[in-house]
C-alpha positions in Angstrom: -11.2 -102.5 232.8 -12.2 -105.6 230.8 -11.5 -105.6 227.1 -12.1 -107.9 224.2 -10.4 -111.3 224.3 -7.0 -111.6 222.7 -6.8 -114.5 220.2 -3.2 -115.8 220.1 -3.7 -118.9 218.0 -6.3 -121.7 217.8 -5.3 -123.3 221.1 -4.5 -120.1 223.1 -7.0 -117.3 223.9 -6.5 -114.7 226.6 -9.8 -113.6 228.2 -10.6 -109.9 228.3 -10.8 -109.9 232.1 -7.1 -111.0 232.3 -5.9 -107.8 230.6 -5.8 -104.5 232.3 -5.1 -101.3 230.4 -4.0 -97.9 231.8 -3.6 -94.8 229.7 -0.8 -92.4 230.6 0.7 -89.2 229.2 3.3 -89.8 226.5 6.2 -87.7 225.3 7.3 -87.3 221.8 5.6 -85.9 218.7 2.0 -84.6 218.9 2.2 -80.9 219.7 -0.2 -79.7 222.4 -2.1 -83.0 222.1 0.8 -84.6 224.1 0.1 -82.4 227.1 -3.6 -82.9 227.1 -4.5 -86.4 226.1 -3.2 -89.7 227.7 -2.2 -91.6 224.5 0.4 -94.0 225.9 -1.0 -97.4 226.9 0.3 -99.6 229.7 -1.0 -103.2 229.2 -0.9 -105.4 232.3 -1.2 -109.2 232.2 -0.8 -111.5 235.2 1.5 -114.0 233.6 2.0 -116.4 236.5 -1.7 -116.7 237.5 -3.2 -116.9 234.0 -5.4 -119.9 233.4 -5.1 -119.4 229.6 -1.5 -120.5 229.4 0.4 -123.7 230.1 3.2 -123.8 232.6 5.8 -124.2 229.9 4.5 -121.2 228.0 4.4 -119.1 231.2 8.0 -120.0 232.1 9.2 -119.2 228.5 7.3 -115.9 228.3 8.6 -114.8 231.7 12.2 -115.6 230.5 11.7 -113.8 227.2 10.0 -110.7 228.8 12.9 -110.2 231.3 12.6 -106.9 233.2 9.1 -106.3 231.9 7.8 -108.8 234.4 7.4 -107.7 238.1 8.3 -109.8 241.1 4.6 -110.8 241.4 4.7 -112.1 237.8 2.7 -109.3 236.2 3.8 -108.4 232.7 3.7 -104.7 231.7 3.9 -103.6 228.1 4.1 -99.9 227.5 3.1 -98.7 224.0 3.6 -95.0 223.0 4.8 -95.3 219.5 1.8 -93.7 217.9 -0.1 -90.5 218.5 -3.5 -92.0 219.0 -4.7 -94.0 222.0 -6.4 -96.7 219.8 -3.3 -97.4 217.7 -1.1 -97.7 220.9 -3.7 -100.1 222.3 -3.5 -102.3 219.3 0.3 -102.1 219.3 0.5 -103.2 223.0 -1.9 -106.1 222.3 0.1 -107.1 219.2 3.4 -107.1 221.2 1.8 -109.3 223.9 0.6 -111.7 221.1 4.1 -111.9 219.6 5.7 -112.6 223.0 3.3 -115.4 223.7 3.6 -116.9 220.2 7.4 -116.9 220.6 7.0 -118.5 224.1 4.7 -121.2 222.7 7.1 -122.4 220.0 8.2 -126.0 220.5 11.7 -126.4 221.8 14.4 -127.0 219.2 15.3 -130.6 218.5 18.0 -132.2 220.6 21.5 -132.1 219.0 22.9 -135.4 218.0 26.6 -135.8 218.7 28.6 -137.0 215.8 32.2 -138.0 215.3 34.4 -136.2 212.8 35.0 -138.2 209.6 38.4 -139.8 209.1 39.1 -137.6 206.2 38.4 -134.4 208.2 40.7 -135.5 211.0 43.5 -136.3 208.5 43.1 -132.9 206.8 43.2 -131.1 210.1 46.4 -132.9 211.2 48.0 -132.3 207.8 47.2 -128.6 208.1 48.6 -128.4 211.6 51.9 -130.0 210.6 52.0 -127.6 207.6 51.7 -124.6 209.9 54.3 -126.2 212.2 56.7 -126.5 209.3 56.2 -122.8 208.3 56.8 -121.6 211.9 59.9 -123.9 212.2 61.3 -122.3 209.0 60.8 -118.8 210.4 62.8 -119.6 213.5 66.5 -118.5 213.8 68.9 -121.3 212.8 71.2 -122.9 215.3 68.9 -123.5 218.2 71.5 -125.6 220.0 
């Protein structure tokens, strides 16, 4: 079932044909409506074979999604938070958008190694010798 395209950000847009939605029965609040109407939404997105995403974003998204991705690389997001089909549909699409935005973030800058300052080394050693003195004073006299 083709749906409207999902706009992630200016450089990333997922075409409607890449998203598949399936409606299933959901538990929870809703009275008799729960037993009659399929309000929960399962959104399927073929993450590995998507032409809309770069390889780096695909790898990050697969790592972030964890168990939501099948062995074939298909991501399934299930939304049953709301009582209406439309709101669950929007919720599932929003969660997919958040996942891909998080996966598209640039990697953090590389940490530069620094040496401790001379003053911090001296303070650390002075504190260590102070603790050593305290423990030596606690010991029983006549260790010979």
